[in-house]
ROMARKE-494448 format. One record per residue (C-alpha): x, y, z; residue in one letter; residue number from 1. Coordinates in steps of 0.05 Angstrom, whole numbers, plus 5000, padded with zeros to 4 digits. Example, Ala and Ser with C-alpha at 12.3 -4.5 7.8 and 13.67 -1.06 7.14 Angstrom:
5246,4910,5156,A,1
5273,4979,5143,S,2
END
This chain:
7676,6955,7070,M,1
7680,7037,7093,T,2
7631,7012,7134,D,3
7658,6956,7168,L,4
7715,6995,7167,V,5
7676,7052,7203,A,6
7646,6999,7253,A,7
7702,6972,7287,N,8
7728,7045,7295,T,9
7692,7054,7361,I,10
7738,7105,7411,P,11
7764,7074,7484,I,12
7713,7120,7517,W,13
7652,7101,7482,K,14
7653,7011,7488,K,15
7635,6974,7546,Y,16
7686,6923,7551,N,17
7756,6939,7536,L,18
7814,6878,7515,T,19
7885,6890,7565,P,20
7915,6926,7510,K,21
7862,6983,7507,E,22
7853,6984,7575,A,23
7936,6994,7587,A,24
7938,7044,7527,E,25
7866,7086,7571,Y,26
7894,7087,7638,S,27
7966,7100,7621,H,28
7984,7027,7662,I,29
8033,6972,7650,G,30
7997,6921,7622,L,31
8040,6873,7665,N,32
8007,6913,7727,K,33
7944,6905,7686,L,34
7957,6825,7687,D,35
7978,6820,7759,E,36
7911,6865,7778,L,37
7864,6802,7728,L,38
7902,6745,7766,N,39
7880,6775,7837,D,40
7813,6738,7853,P,41
7778,6786,7871,M,42
7780,6830,7802,C,43
7722,6858,7795,S,44
7729,6892,7732,F,45
7749,6833,7703,V,46
7703,6788,7658,L,47
7716,6718,7624,H,48
7702,6695,7551,I,49
7737,6613,7550,G,50
7816,6644,7547,K,51
7787,6706,7526,K,52
7799,6769,7589,R,53
7758,6830,7574,L,54
7762,6891,7621,I,55
7689,6926,7638,K,56
7709,6994,7631,R,57
7666,7021,7681,K,58
7686,6980,7736,E,59
7753,6998,7710,F,60
7758,7072,7723,E,61
7712,7053,7793,K,62
7771,7027,7826,F,63
7826,7061,7787,L,64
7777,7131,7813,E,65
7778,7100,7876,S,66
7862,7078,7893,R,67
7909,7127,7916,L,68
7965,7079,7890,E,69
7964,7013,7853,I,70
END
């Protein structure tokens, strides 16, 4: 059981994809604003898996670095 718990505690900065909640915690951007960004058809950092949406962390970081405001 300990190995299973340890396997699920990967630090956010090492994950390839993030949930919207993790991305909000990581970037200090609200979930409503993230939803607005993810709903944009030109969003380059969203990954759709069925109805689930994940955020490509590296692409998201590049997006944030290139912006002065959101």
